[in-house]
All heavy atoms as an XYZ file, in Angstrom:
883
protein
N       5.667      8.718     19.188
C       5.097      7.470     18.682
C       6.044      6.921     17.595
O       6.456      7.668     16.713
C       3.715      7.743     18.143
C       2.945      6.500     17.767
S       1.253      6.765     17.134
C       0.412      7.250     18.599
N       6.344      5.646     17.636
C       7.236      5.025     16.676
C       6.534      4.808     15.321
O       5.314      4.867     15.243
C       7.773      3.682     17.184
O       6.744      2.691     17.100
N       7.338      4.559     14.302
C       6.788      4.310     12.970
C       5.830      3.112     12.997
O       4.745      3.146     12.424
C       7.878      4.055     11.942
C       8.741      5.226     11.632
C       9.950      5.370     12.577
O      10.063      4.624     13.566
O      10.777      6.248     12.316
N       6.230      2.065     13.706
C       5.425      0.864     13.813
C       4.091      1.152     14.493
O       3.049      0.709     14.049
C       6.174     -0.237     14.589
O       7.412     -0.507     13.907
C       5.367     -1.515     14.665
N       4.132      1.940     15.566
C       2.907      2.305     16.296
C       1.972      3.107     15.398
O       0.734      2.913     15.389
C       3.233      3.055     17.546
C       3.901      2.214     18.621
C       4.431      3.054     19.769
O       4.854      4.214     19.561
O       4.441      2.525     20.907
N       2.532      4.035     14.611
C       1.719      4.864     13.725
C       1.025      3.975     12.663
O      -0.188      4.132     12.439
C       2.580      5.944     13.035
C       3.050      6.965     14.079
C       1.809      6.638     11.913
C       4.140      7.901     13.620
N       1.775      3.098     12.088
C       1.199      2.209     11.045
C       0.147      1.284     11.657
O      -0.947      1.120     11.086
C       2.303      1.428     10.325
C       3.098      2.417      9.436
C       1.741      0.289      9.509
C       4.341      1.833      8.823
N       0.443      0.731     12.827
C      -0.522     -0.167     13.475
C      -1.780      0.578     13.866
O      -2.909      0.044     13.722
C       0.108     -0.841     14.693
C       1.070     -1.949     14.317
O       0.895     -2.591     13.281
N       2.081     -2.152     15.127
N      -1.646      1.798     14.331
C      -2.825      2.606     14.717
C      -3.671      2.926     13.477
O      -4.886      2.811     13.519
C      -2.378      3.888     15.406
C      -3.571      4.685     15.903
C      -3.131      5.916     16.733
O      -2.227      5.805     17.564
O      -3.707      6.996     16.489
N      -3.029      3.334     12.387
C      -3.751      3.627     11.163
C      -4.480      2.384     10.652
O      -5.673      2.448     10.285
C      -2.814      4.155     10.077
C      -3.463      4.381      8.708
C      -4.602      5.381      8.781
C      -2.378      4.878      7.718
N      -3.813      1.249     10.697
C      -4.456     -0.006     10.226
C      -5.637     -0.365     11.134
O      -6.672     -0.825     10.638
C      -3.455     -1.136     10.168
C      -3.949     -2.303      9.368
C      -4.321     -2.183      8.061
C      -4.049     -3.569      9.945
C      -4.805     -3.254      7.324
C      -4.510     -4.650      9.237
C      -4.899     -4.476      7.924
O      -5.376     -5.549      7.188
N      -5.543     -0.121     12.409
C      -6.642     -0.371     13.315
C      -7.854      0.519     12.966
O      -8.994      0.043     12.990
C      -6.247     -0.116     14.765
O      -5.319     -1.091     15.182
N      -7.587      1.762     12.638
C      -8.667      2.667     12.243
C      -9.308      2.187     10.962
O     -10.549      2.157     10.807
C      -8.169      4.131     12.085
C      -9.230      5.020     11.453
C      -7.744      4.672     13.421
N      -8.505      1.770     10.003
C      -9.031      1.287      8.709
C      -9.898      0.042      8.915
O     -11.036     -0.031      8.415
C      -7.873      0.966      7.729
C      -7.201      2.269      7.313
C      -8.362      0.139      6.545
C      -5.884      2.084      6.568
N      -9.411     -0.910      9.738
C     -10.223     -2.104     10.010
C     -11.498     -1.747     10.765
O     -12.549     -2.339     10.502
C      -9.408     -3.129     10.792
C      -8.290     -3.742      9.979
C      -7.622     -4.939     10.644
C      -7.314     -4.784     12.075
N      -6.596     -5.918     12.667
N     -11.429     -0.778     11.659
C     -12.616     -0.365     12.367
C     -13.637      0.235     11.448
O     -14.860      0.001     11.582
C     -12.240      0.637     13.473
C     -13.453      1.002     14.315
O     -14.017      0.115     15.001
O     -13.863      2.202     14.279
N     -13.188      1.020     10.466
C     -14.123      1.614      9.474
C     -14.824      0.527      8.664
O     -15.952      0.651      8.319
C     -13.407      2.572      8.534
C     -12.896      3.857      9.146
C     -14.018      4.804      9.570
N     -13.488      6.027     10.058
C     -13.092      6.249     11.297
N     -13.158      5.274     12.191
N     -12.610      7.423     11.636
N     -14.097     -0.534      8.402
C     -14.682     -1.665      7.663
C     -15.768     -2.326      8.499
O     -16.854     -2.637      7.973
C     -13.620     -2.689      7.301
C     -14.133     -3.829      6.447
C     -13.042     -4.803      6.074
C     -13.630     -5.935      5.263
N     -12.648     -6.995      5.045
N     -15.525     -2.514      9.760
C     -16.457     -3.185     10.651
C     -17.575     -2.236     11.144
O     -18.678     -2.682     11.409
C     -15.739     -3.796     11.853
C     -14.731     -4.868     11.461
C     -15.348     -6.051     10.737
O     -16.467     -6.497     11.140
O     -14.759     -6.494      9.738
N     -17.235     -0.977     11.314
C     -18.152      0.026     11.866
C     -18.170      1.252     10.962
O     -17.544      2.251     11.310
C     -17.738      0.419     13.296
C     -17.605     -0.774     14.206
O     -18.583     -1.429     14.454
N     -16.393     -1.059     14.667
N     -18.880      1.154      9.853
C     -18.903      2.292      8.906
C     -19.257      3.610      9.572
O     -20.109      3.640     10.457
C     -19.952      1.878      7.878
C     -20.015      0.361      7.989
C     -19.740      0.070      9.431
N     -18.598      4.655      9.133
C     -18.853      5.979      9.656
C     -19.209      6.907      8.494
O     -18.415      7.029      7.546
C     -17.595      6.526     10.397
C     -17.811      7.828     11.094
S     -16.488      8.180     12.224
C     -15.394      9.088     11.163
N     -20.348      7.509      8.574
C     -20.828      8.395      7.516
C     -19.804      9.499      7.278
O     -19.273     10.101      8.219
C     -22.174      9.002      7.870
C     -22.819      9.764      6.732
C     -24.206     10.219      7.073
O     -24.873      9.615      7.961
O     -24.651     11.182      6.412
N     -19.506      9.754      6.017
C     -18.566     10.822      5.646
C     -17.120     10.342      5.633
O     -16.253     11.151      5.281
N     -16.845      9.129      5.993
C     -15.464      8.604      6.047
C     -15.016      8.185      4.651
O     -15.706      7.413      3.973
C     -15.390      7.433      6.990
O     -14.216      6.659      6.783
N     -13.858      8.664      4.239
C     -13.306      8.293      2.930
C     -13.005      6.798      2.909
O     -13.244      6.104      1.917
C     -12.050      9.100      2.610
C     -11.359      8.694      1.345
C     -11.975      8.906      0.084
C     -10.124      8.078      1.351
C     -11.369      8.496     -1.084
C      -9.505      7.712      0.197
C     -10.119      7.895     -1.041
O      -9.528      7.496     -2.201
N     -12.491      6.288      4.009
C     -12.152      4.865      4.109
C     -13.441      4.055      3.932
O     -13.463      3.065      3.163
C     -11.525      4.553      5.484
O     -10.359      5.368      5.622
C     -11.116      3.092      5.587
N     -14.506      4.457      4.592
C     -15.780      3.804      4.452
C     -16.271      3.824      2.990
O     -16.782      2.851      2.466
C     -16.832      4.444      5.366
C     -18.109      3.673      5.367
O     -18.147      2.515      5.767
N     -19.193      4.314      4.965
N     -16.087      4.984      2.354
C     -16.447      5.133      0.950
C     -15.738      4.092      0.100
O     -16.347      3.444     -0.771
C     -16.088      6.547      0.470
C     -16.013      6.749     -1.002
C     -17.162      6.892     -1.783
C     -14.768      6.758     -1.649
C     -17.071      7.053     -3.163
C     -14.675      6.939     -3.025
C     -15.833      7.071     -3.798
O     -15.754      7.230     -5.144
N     -14.429      3.898      0.331
C     -13.680      2.905     -0.457
C     -14.215      1.508     -0.229
O     -14.397      0.742     -1.206
C     -12.189      2.960     -0.071
C     -11.423      4.193     -0.532
C     -10.045      4.191      0.092
C     -11.373      4.303     -2.034
N     -14.518      1.139      1.032
C     -15.070     -0.174      1.282
C     -16.452     -0.341      0.637
O     -16.756     -1.400      0.108
C     -15.162     -0.440      2.787
C     -13.825     -0.726      3.405
C     -13.444     -0.002      4.557
C     -12.964     -1.649      2.900
C     -12.218     -0.269      5.168
C     -11.724     -1.907      3.503
C     -11.356     -1.201      4.628
N     -17.248      0.704      0.648
C     -18.575      0.642     -0.003
C     -18.448      0.431     -1.495
O     -19.221     -0.328     -2.086
C     -19.362      1.925      0.263
C     -19.940      2.034      1.642
C     -20.674      3.350      1.852
O     -20.672      4.220      0.966
O     -21.220      3.525      2.954
N     -17.499      1.095     -2.135
C     -17.331      0.995     -3.582
C     -16.715     -0.352     -3.973
O     -16.915     -0.812     -5.114
C     -16.451      2.140     -4.109
C     -17.144      3.486     -4.049
C     -18.381      3.513     -4.939
C     -19.068      4.817     -4.948
N     -20.276      4.821     -5.751
N     -15.938     -0.938     -3.071
C     -15.434     -2.291     -3.341
C     -14.050     -2.365     -3.920
O     -13.346     -1.381     -4.080
N     -13.700     -3.594     -4.247
C     -12.321     -3.913     -4.619
C     -11.843     -3.168     -5.892
O     -10.701     -2.733     -5.956
C     -12.134     -5.457     -4.762
C     -10.644     -5.815     -4.887
C     -12.925     -5.992     -5.947
C      -9.857     -5.549     -3.662
N     -12.752     -2.980     -6.839
C     -12.311     -2.292     -8.083
C     -11.869     -0.849     -7.770
O     -10.855     -0.400     -8.312
C     -13.429     -2.292     -9.138
C     -13.644     -3.651     -9.780
O     -12.785     -4.553     -9.601
O     -14.649     -3.847    -10.478
N     -12.642     -0.163     -6.947
C     -12.293      1.224     -6.564
C     -10.976      1.236     -5.749
O     -10.109      2.090     -5.996
C     -13.406      1.869     -5.763
C     -13.150      3.283     -5.361
C     -13.064      4.192     -6.591
C     -12.988      5.645     -6.204
N     -12.930      6.497     -7.394
N     -10.847      0.309     -4.833
C      -9.609      0.232     -4.008
C      -8.416      0.020     -4.893
O      -7.388      0.698     -4.778
C      -9.735     -0.854     -2.940
C     -10.876     -0.476     -1.953
C      -8.422     -1.086     -2.224
C     -11.302     -1.623     -1.013
N      -8.512     -0.943     -5.825
C      -7.381     -1.234     -6.717
C      -7.080     -0.054     -7.630
O      -5.912      0.227     -7.921
C      -7.691     -2.491     -7.545
C      -7.767     -3.779     -6.750
C      -8.210     -4.936     -7.634
C      -6.442     -4.095     -6.045
N      -8.118      0.622     -8.110
C      -7.918      1.784     -8.937
C      -7.117      2.859     -8.177
O      -6.192      3.455     -8.730
C      -9.272      2.368     -9.366
C      -9.157      3.582    -10.267
C     -10.523      4.067    -10.711
C     -10.380      5.338    -11.542
N     -11.689      5.912    -11.868
N      -7.461      3.071     -6.914
C      -6.725      4.074     -6.098
C      -5.288      3.637     -5.853
O      -4.390      4.481     -5.884
C      -7.453      4.297     -4.790
C      -8.754      5.055     -4.919
C      -8.618      6.376     -5.648
C      -7.774      7.380     -4.880
N      -7.672      8.684     -5.553
N      -5.047      2.348     -5.613
C      -3.686      1.882     -5.435
C      -2.874      2.167     -6.685
O      -1.755      2.670     -6.624
C      -3.655      0.329     -5.109
C      -2.226     -0.226     -5.214
C      -4.237      0.088     -3.731
N      -3.435      1.890     -7.859
C      -2.780      2.161     -9.122
C      -2.520      3.646     -9.335
O      -1.403      4.043     -9.704
N      -3.515      4.461     -9.079
C      -3.370      5.922     -9.279
C      -2.274      6.480     -8.372
O      -1.415      7.235     -8.803
C      -4.706      6.630     -8.955
C      -5.756      6.480     -9.985
C      -7.082      7.095     -9.524
O      -7.117      7.794     -8.498
O      -8.086      6.901    -10.247
N      -2.333      6.082     -7.098
C      -1.366      6.621     -6.140
C       0.056      6.158     -6.442
O       1.016      6.900     -6.281
C      -1.784      6.287     -4.717
C      -3.129      6.850     -4.297
C      -3.239      8.359     -4.374
O      -2.235      9.060     -4.421
O      -4.406      8.839     -4.400
N       0.187      4.923     -6.898
C       1.492      4.403     -7.278
C       2.076      5.214     -8.450
O       3.240      5.571     -8.462
C       1.407      2.899     -7.643
O       0.881      2.211     -6.498
C       2.762      2.311     -7.980
N       1.215      5.487     -9.441
C       1.645      6.319    -10.564
C       2.080      7.707    -10.104
O       3.064      8.270    -10.633
C       0.513      6.471    -11.573
O       0.204      5.210    -12.121
N       1.405      8.274     -9.125
C       1.736      9.584     -8.605
C       3.093      9.554     -7.872
O       3.829     10.538     -7.904
C       0.616     10.127     -7.725
C      -0.597     10.490     -8.573
C      -1.818     10.885     -7.754
O      -1.718     10.994     -6.516
O      -2.866     11.075     -8.362
N       3.430      8.448     -7.245
C       4.779      8.315     -6.645
C       5.849      8.328     -7.722
O       6.877      8.991     -7.583
C       4.887      6.983     -5.824
C       6.351      6.723     -5.423
C       4.039      7.038     -4.579
N       5.563      7.672     -8.823
C       6.507      7.641     -9.933
C       6.718      9.057    -10.477
O       7.888      9.484    -10.673
C       6.039      6.674    -11.049
C       6.062      5.228    -10.530
C       6.843      6.828    -12.313
C       5.294      4.242    -11.410
N       5.658      9.776    -10.688
C       5.762     11.101    -11.222
C       6.477     12.051    -10.246
O       7.364     12.823    -10.641
C       4.363     11.654    -11.586
C       3.776     10.862    -12.749
C       4.410     13.161    -11.916
C       2.283     11.067    -12.969
N       6.136     11.962     -8.964
C       6.780     12.795     -7.952
C       8.274     12.517     -7.888
O       9.086     13.413     -7.749
C       6.142     12.601     -6.600
N       8.627     11.240     -8.034
C      10.032     10.843     -8.015
C      10.766     11.368     -9.226
O      11.895     11.843     -9.138
C      10.157      9.326     -7.921
O       9.574      8.867     -6.727
N      10.124     11.292    -10.370
C      10.695     11.829    -11.612
C      10.914     13.323    -11.488
O      11.918     13.845    -11.956
C       9.749     11.501    -12.772
C      10.260     11.948    -14.094
C      11.286     11.020    -14.687
C      11.545     11.406    -16.118
N      12.938     11.582    -16.378
N       9.991     14.024    -10.794
C      10.108     15.460    -10.590
C      11.103     15.823     -9.480
O      11.371     17.014     -9.244
C       8.745     16.063    -10.310
C       7.822     16.003    -11.485
O       8.255     15.872    -12.633
N       6.535     16.042    -11.234
N      11.537     14.794     -8.768
C      12.522     14.992     -7.685
C      12.052     15.977     -6.621
O      12.803     16.823     -6.157
C      13.885     15.403     -8.259
C      15.031     15.100     -7.316
O      14.887     14.196     -6.474
O      16.065     15.794     -7.377
N      10.773     15.856     -6.236
C      10.155     16.734     -5.243
C       9.952     15.923     -3.974
O       9.002     15.133     -3.874
C       8.837     17.262     -5.789
C       8.154     18.243     -4.854
O       8.390     18.178     -3.616
O       7.398     19.072     -5.338
N      10.846     16.101     -2.979
C      10.795     15.281     -1.767
C       9.468     15.374     -1.048
O       8.911     14.359     -0.636
C      11.943     15.688     -0.830
C      11.981     14.853      0.431
C      13.121     15.246      1.333
C      13.079     14.384      2.606
N      14.190     14.672      3.484
N       8.915     16.565     -0.912
C       7.632     16.713     -0.195
C       6.552     15.969     -0.920
O       5.729     15.250     -0.298
C       7.284     18.214     -0.032
C       5.865     18.400      0.503
C       8.304     18.915      0.881
N       6.500     16.104     -2.222
C       5.496     15.417     -3.028
C       5.694     13.909     -2.951
O       4.708     13.155     -2.850
C       5.565     15.896     -4.485
C       4.431     15.370     -5.345
C       4.499     15.878     -6.791
O       5.391     16.675     -7.124
O       3.672     15.448     -7.572
N       6.932     13.455     -2.989
C       7.228     12.010     -2.883
C       6.694     11.461     -1.562
O       5.999     10.456     -1.509
C       8.747     11.710     -3.036
C       9.194     12.059     -4.448
C       9.009     10.242     -2.726
C      10.718     12.075     -4.595
N       7.018     12.151     -0.473
C       6.541     11.720      0.854
C       5.037     11.653      0.906
O       4.436     10.660      1.364
C       7.111     12.630      1.958
C       6.431     12.356      3.311
C       8.632     12.468      2.093
N       4.372     12.693      0.394
C       2.901     12.733      0.409
C       2.317     11.584     -0.412
O       1.362     10.904      0.030
C       2.384     14.070     -0.118
C       2.601     15.171      0.856
O       2.649     14.990      2.086
N       2.763     16.384      0.347
N       2.855     11.355     -1.565
C       2.312     10.285     -2.436
C       2.612      8.898     -1.883
O       1.776      7.991     -2.008
C       2.804     10.451     -3.864
C       2.425     11.733     -4.537
C       0.925     11.985     -4.610
O       0.111     11.049     -4.467
O       0.516     13.153     -4.758
N       3.768      8.708     -1.274
C       4.076      7.418     -0.653
C       3.107      7.156      0.495
O       2.613      6.023      0.660
C       5.527      7.345     -0.187
C       5.796      6.165      0.723
C       6.475      7.238     -1.407
N       2.800      8.197      1.257
C       1.802      8.024      2.320
C       0.456      7.604      1.758
O      -0.226      6.736      2.334
C       1.633      9.313      3.129
S       3.055      9.670      4.198
N       0.047      8.188      0.634
C      -1.185      7.809     -0.027
C      -1.181      6.333     -0.464
O      -2.144      5.624     -0.296
C      -1.489      8.688     -1.232
C      -1.873     10.121     -0.857
O      -2.185     10.374      0.325
O      -1.887     10.977     -1.760
N      -0.047      5.897     -1.026
C       0.085      4.484     -1.450
C      -0.035      3.588     -0.224
O      -0.774      2.585     -0.268
C       1.406      4.238     -2.205
C       1.622      2.734     -2.395
C       1.411      4.945     -3.534
N       0.691      3.880      0.835
C       0.666      3.054      2.020
C      -0.755      2.950      2.560
O      -1.230      1.853      2.886
C       1.661      3.564      3.079
C       3.091      3.349      2.595
C       1.419      2.894      4.441
C       4.142      4.030      3.433
N      -1.439      4.059      2.664
C      -2.820      4.059      3.140
C      -3.708      3.185      2.259
O      -4.459      2.311      2.769
C      -3.381      5.512      3.178
C      -4.860      5.538      3.238
C      -5.549      5.295      4.421
C      -5.616      5.787      2.100
C      -6.943      5.290      4.484
C      -6.998      5.816      2.124
C      -7.642      5.548      3.307
O      -9.012      5.549      3.329
N      -3.643      3.366      0.959
C      -4.506      2.587      0.070
C      -4.155      1.124      0.081
O      -5.030      0.239     -0.050
C      -4.548      3.182     -1.319
C      -5.328      4.439     -1.409
N      -4.749      5.701     -1.232
C      -6.635      4.654     -1.620
C      -5.693      6.614     -1.324
N      -6.862      6.027     -1.553
N      -2.881      0.788      0.199
C      -2.459     -0.628      0.333
C      -3.067     -1.235      1.611
O      -3.522     -2.366      1.627
C      -0.918     -0.763      0.328
C      -0.349     -0.462     -1.072
C      -0.473     -2.131      0.815
C      -0.605     -1.515     -2.106
N      -3.054     -0.446      2.701
C      -3.635     -0.942      3.940
C      -5.151     -1.132      3.815
O      -5.688     -2.084      4.364
C      -3.260     -0.035      5.117
C      -1.805     -0.172      5.500
S      -1.386      0.447      7.117
C      -1.608      2.169      6.912
N      -5.833     -0.275      3.056
C      -7.248     -0.492      2.785
C      -7.426     -1.793      2.033
O      -8.311     -2.601      2.340
C      -7.858      0.711      2.025
C      -9.284      0.379      1.573
C      -7.849      1.989      2.902
N      -6.583     -2.032      1.037
C      -6.621     -3.274      0.264
C      -6.415     -4.479      1.195
O      -7.123     -5.483      1.095
C      -5.557     -3.234     -0.849
C      -5.383     -4.536     -1.638
C      -6.657     -4.935     -2.350
C      -4.224     -4.368     -2.609
N      -5.409     -4.410      2.050
C      -5.131     -5.519      2.979
C      -6.358     -5.771      3.875
O      -6.736     -6.938      4.084
C      -3.913     -5.202      3.862
C      -2.565     -5.125      3.132
C      -1.460     -4.710      4.077
C      -2.223     -6.451      2.470
N      -6.964     -4.728      4.393
C      -8.123     -4.897      5.246
C      -9.295     -5.508      4.448
O     -10.008     -6.364      4.957
C      -8.542     -3.543      5.855
N      -9.472     -5.061      3.234
C     -10.517     -5.610      2.367
C     -10.341     -7.110      2.165
O     -11.291     -7.851      2.142
C     -10.532     -4.884      1.009
C     -11.506     -5.453      0.010
C     -12.975     -5.205      0.391
O     -13.283     -4.391      1.278
O     -13.819     -5.879     -0.213
N      -9.087     -7.518      2.066
C      -8.753     -8.949      1.829
C      -8.506     -9.699      3.122
O      -8.084    -10.860      3.098
C      -7.550     -9.037      0.887
C      -7.827     -8.564     -0.525
C      -8.902     -9.382     -1.164
C      -9.182     -9.012     -2.580
N     -10.186     -9.904     -3.184
N      -8.768     -9.077      4.263
C      -8.568     -9.676      5.579
C      -7.150    -10.216      5.793
O      -6.952    -11.304      6.299
C      -9.595    -10.812      5.819
C     -11.002    -10.270      5.795
O     -11.314     -9.300      6.476
N     -11.860    -10.880      4.984
N      -6.191     -9.407      5.368
C      -4.757     -9.722      5.582
C      -4.255     -8.831      6.704
O      -4.449     -7.611      6.649
C      -3.963     -9.502      4.286
C      -4.466    -10.451      3.184
C      -2.456     -9.666      4.529
C      -3.897    -10.204      1.826
N      -3.635     -9.433      7.682
C      -3.108     -8.665      8.812
C      -1.709     -8.156      8.523
O      -0.962     -8.779      7.729
C      -3.071     -9.577     10.063
C      -4.458     -9.977     10.561
C      -5.301     -8.800     11.015
O      -4.723     -7.835     11.583
O      -6.510     -8.840     10.794
N      -1.350     -7.043      9.159
C       0.005     -6.505      8.998
C       1.039     -7.530      9.441
O       2.150     -7.563      8.885
C       0.154     -5.214      9.792
C      -0.641     -4.021      9.278
C      -0.386     -2.806     10.126
C      -0.335     -3.715      7.806
N       0.702     -8.359     10.411
C       1.611     -9.394     10.885
C       1.968    -10.362      9.753
O       3.093    -10.851      9.689
C       1.003    -10.145     12.085
C       1.993    -11.019     12.756
O       3.129    -10.638     13.000
N       1.588    -12.278     13.004
N       1.016    -10.655      8.874
C       1.289    -11.520      7.720
C       2.375    -10.895      6.841
O       3.269    -11.608      6.346
C       0.031    -11.746      6.887
C      -1.080    -12.467      7.635
O      -0.799    -13.282      8.513
O      -2.251    -12.169      7.313
N       2.307     -9.596      6.650
C       3.287     -8.885      5.876
C       4.635     -8.865      6.570
O       5.661     -9.142      5.944
C       2.830     -7.426      5.563
C       1.426     -7.390      4.911
C       3.879     -6.679      4.755
C       1.339     -8.151      3.591
N       4.635     -8.617      7.859
C       5.868     -8.602      8.628
C       6.576     -9.927      8.600
O       7.801    -10.006      8.456
C       5.590     -8.197     10.108
O       5.098     -6.917     10.187
N       5.803    -11.007      8.739
C       6.387    -12.336      8.715
C       7.043    -12.636      7.379
O       8.138    -13.169      7.317
C       5.323    -13.401      9.028
C       4.911    -13.408     10.494
C       3.765    -14.374     10.780
O       3.362    -15.118      9.857
O       3.302    -14.357     11.943
N       6.366    -12.258      6.277
C       6.937    -12.496      4.964
C       8.206    -11.656      4.726
O       9.181    -12.138      4.198
C       5.912    -12.200      3.861
C       6.401    -12.440      2.452
C       6.845    -13.856      2.169
O       6.342    -14.814      2.815
O       7.717    -14.013      1.279
N       8.157    -10.407      5.177
C       9.367     -9.562      5.062
C      10.517    -10.108      5.855
O      11.668    -10.076      5.416
C       9.034     -8.113      5.483
C       8.160     -7.314      4.542
C       7.762     -5.993      5.163
C       8.830     -7.103      3.183
N      10.225    -10.666      7.033
C      11.276    -11.272      7.882
C      11.896    -12.488      7.135
O      13.126    -12.630      7.137
C      10.717    -11.694      9.199
N      11.071    -13.301      6.489
C      11.578    -14.430      5.732
C      12.494    -13.955      4.615
O      13.560    -14.475      4.388
C      10.445    -15.233      5.119
C       9.644    -16.054      6.077
C       8.551    -16.788      5.314
C       7.472    -17.294      6.245
N       6.314    -17.852      5.500
N      12.042    -12.895      3.931
C      12.792    -12.393      2.783
C      14.116    -11.749      3.224
O      15.092    -11.784      2.496
C      11.958    -11.405      1.981
C      10.811    -12.063      1.281
C      10.002    -11.058      0.539
N       8.880    -11.708     -0.147
C       8.290    -11.191     -1.210
N       8.703    -10.068     -1.715
N       7.276    -11.843     -1.749
N      14.122    -11.173      4.396
C      15.341    -10.487      4.838
C      16.460    -11.454      5.132
O      17.622    -11.084      5.147
C      15.069     -9.622      6.066
O      14.819    -10.432      7.203
N      16.118    -12.732      5.354
C      17.123    -13.735      5.618
C      17.759    -14.287      4.354
O      18.757    -14.998      4.435
C      16.547    -14.852      6.454
O      15.563    -15.568      5.711
N      17.193    -13.991      3.222
C      17.755    -14.468      1.945
C      18.936    -13.614      1.557
O      18.912    -12.430      1.587
C      16.694    -14.426      0.844
C      15.536    -15.348      1.097
C      14.518    -15.273     -0.043
C      13.370    -16.222      0.210
N      12.384    -16.141     -0.881
N      19.978    -14.298      1.116
C      21.180    -13.612      0.669
C      21.580    -14.191     -0.698
O      21.532    -15.411     -0.903
C      22.337    -13.837      1.677
C      21.975    -13.215      2.998
C      23.661    -13.255      1.157
C      22.966    -13.511      4.134
N      21.965    -13.323     -1.578
C      22.448    -13.781     -2.900
C      21.390    -14.415     -3.755
O      21.675    -15.357     -4.476
N      20.200    -13.904     -3.713
C      19.104    -14.477     -4.531
C      18.668    -13.557     -5.665
O      17.544    -13.607     -6.118
C      17.938    -14.869     -3.655
C      17.268    -13.663     -3.038
O      17.877    -12.638     -2.887
N      15.994    -13.828     -2.682
N      19.607    -12.706     -6.115
C      19.269    -11.784     -7.222
C      18.915    -12.611     -8.459
O      19.611    -13.519     -8.840
C      20.453    -10.884     -7.522
C      20.172     -9.922     -8.621
C      21.360     -8.989     -8.893
C      21.018     -8.029    -10.003
N      21.757     -8.328    -11.210
N      17.798    -12.255     -9.034
C      17.344    -12.946    -10.259
C      18.084    -12.369    -11.452
O      18.477    -11.205    -11.483
C      15.839    -12.779    -10.401
C      15.100    -13.427     -9.210
C      13.635    -13.437     -9.487
C      12.833    -14.185     -8.449
N      13.169    -14.037     -7.065
N      18.213    -13.214    -12.460
C      18.866    -12.804    -13.707
C      18.032    -11.752    -14.396
O      16.807    -11.692    -14.251
C      19.068    -14.020    -14.611
N      18.699    -10.904    -15.181
C      17.980     -9.884    -15.960
C      17.111    -10.587    -16.991
O      17.446    -11.633    -17.494
C      18.996     -8.991    -16.684
C      19.842     -8.137    -15.765
C      19.062     -7.036    -15.070
O      18.129     -6.480    -15.697
O      19.377     -6.774    -13.901
N      15.994     -9.969    -17.274
C      15.084    -10.528    -18.300
C      15.728    -10.356    -19.669
O      16.433     -9.385    -19.933
C      13.741     -9.808    -18.282
C      12.957    -10.104    -17.028
C      11.651     -9.391    -17.082
N      10.962     -9.577    -15.831
C       9.777    -10.133    -15.691
N       9.134    -10.523    -16.767
N       9.208    -10.276    -14.518
N      15.427    -11.315    -20.543
C      15.926    -11.251    -21.897
C      15.267    -10.087    -22.623
O      14.107     -9.826    -22.431
C      15.636    -12.554    -22.638
C      16.472    -13.725    -22.108
C      16.085    -15.015    -22.773
C      16.315    -14.970    -24.234
N      16.008    -16.253    -24.925
N      16.029     -9.443    -23.451
C      15.492     -8.346    -24.308
C      14.549     -8.926    -25.333
O      14.878     -9.965    -25.945
C      16.645     -7.608    -24.986
O      17.563     -7.144    -23.985
C      16.135     -6.432    -25.791
N      13.447     -8.274    -25.543
C      12.517     -8.727    -26.587
C      13.059     -8.280    -27.925
O      13.266     -7.086    -28.155
C      11.116     -8.118    -26.353
C      10.560     -8.590    -24.999
C      10.190     -8.497    -27.490
C       9.254     -7.929    -24.600
N      13.283     -9.251    -28.794
C      13.881     -8.916    -30.100
C      12.817     -8.724    -31.169
O      12.972     -7.880    -32.035
C      14.849    -10.019    -30.474
C      16.028    -10.073    -29.513
C      16.968    -11.218    -29.845
O      16.854    -11.816    -30.923
O      17.826    -11.497    -29.001
N      11.784     -9.506    -31.112
C      10.726     -9.410    -32.138
C       9.376     -9.371    -31.432
O       9.125    -10.088    -30.499
C      10.753    -10.595    -33.052
C      11.963    -10.694    -33.944
C      11.886    -11.856    -34.875
C      13.170    -11.957    -35.694
N      13.139    -13.096    -36.598
N       8.529     -8.489    -31.931
C       7.168     -8.416    -31.344
C       6.204     -8.782    -32.409
O       6.253     -8.505    -33.536
C       6.900     -6.977    -30.840
C       7.857     -6.688    -29.720
C       5.455     -6.860    -30.428
C       7.640     -5.366    -29.044
């Protein structure tokens, strides 16, 4: 199974849990708790990717990135955003060349 097929299949399961809740499902639990819980998990998992990367632990990085991807897909499903919307935007961005933004100015006084 290709990477795209795996991601599409997972997203289909997530959307199905939203439409057809299943008792005992973690995904269903997230949808029941709502957007605040989903966003909290996205933040937590993103922080764990940072820590795993700082620790330079490849297995941990892979595991935490998978958690982030899953929770982002739950967020997308909650907001009724299709993966195709993301793919289209990424395709637009991939065509941009030489659009590096300038570095932010250093804060001198707080």
